[in-house]
C-alpha positions in Angstrom: 0.6 -84.4 27.2 -1.9 -83.1 29.9 -2.8 -79.2 29.7 -4.6 -77.5 31.8 -6.5 -74.4 31.5 -8.7 -72.0 33.6 -11.9 -72.0 32.5 -14.7 -69.8 33.9 -18.8 -71.0 33.8 -21.5 -68.4 33.6 -25.0 -69.2 34.0 -27.4 -66.9 32.5 -31.2 -67.3 32.0 -31.8 -69.9 29.2 -28.4 -71.2 28.6 -24.8 -71.8 30.2 -21.4 -70.3 28.8 -18.0 -71.4 29.4 -14.9 -69.0 28.8 -11.2 -69.7 28.1 -9.4 -66.8 28.9 -6.2 -68.3 27.5 -7.8 -68.8 24.3 -10.0 -65.6 24.1 -13.2 -68.0 23.4 -16.6 -68.6 24.7 -19.1 -71.7 24.1 -22.7 -71.4 24.9 -25.1 -74.3 25.1 -28.3 -75.2 27.0 -26.9 -76.8 29.5 -24.3 -77.5 32.2 -23.6 -81.0 30.9 -23.7 -79.8 27.4 -21.1 -76.9 28.1 -18.7 -79.2 30.0 -18.8 -81.9 27.2 -18.5 -79.1 24.8 -15.7 -77.7 26.7 -13.3 -80.8 26.3 -14.3 -81.2 22.4 -12.8 -77.4 21.8 -10.0 -77.7 24.2 -8.8 -81.0 22.4 -9.5 -79.4 18.5 -8.0 -76.3 19.2 -5.0 -77.6 21.3 -4.4 -79.9 18.2 -4.8 -77.2 15.6 -2.3 -75.2 17.4 0.1 -77.7 17.2 -1.1 -78.5 13.4 -0.2 -75.2 12.6 3.1 -74.8 14.7 1.7 -72.3 16.9 3.1 -72.1 20.4 0.3 -73.5 23.0 -0.5 -70.8 25.0 0.6 -71.6 28.8 -1.6 -72.5 31.6 -1.8 -69.9 34.5 0.0 -70.9 37.5 -2.5 -68.6 39.4 -6.0 -66.9 38.5 -7.4 -64.0 40.2 -11.4 -63.7 39.8 -13.0 -60.4 40.2 -16.3 -60.7 41.2 
């Protein structure tokens, strides 16, 4: 099954962060490449855990509004 979720990338002084609003989680690593790779692994594991624990997987938003 294919899932799509919004992700927000934050560039800070010495690291990169990615936050997943649907899951309330943030990942922080040293480079943009690493944060993208780790986000793929994170989403795969968390969605699997939701399925294993018979929890409803959060639905992806049809529209994301970003305030800057």
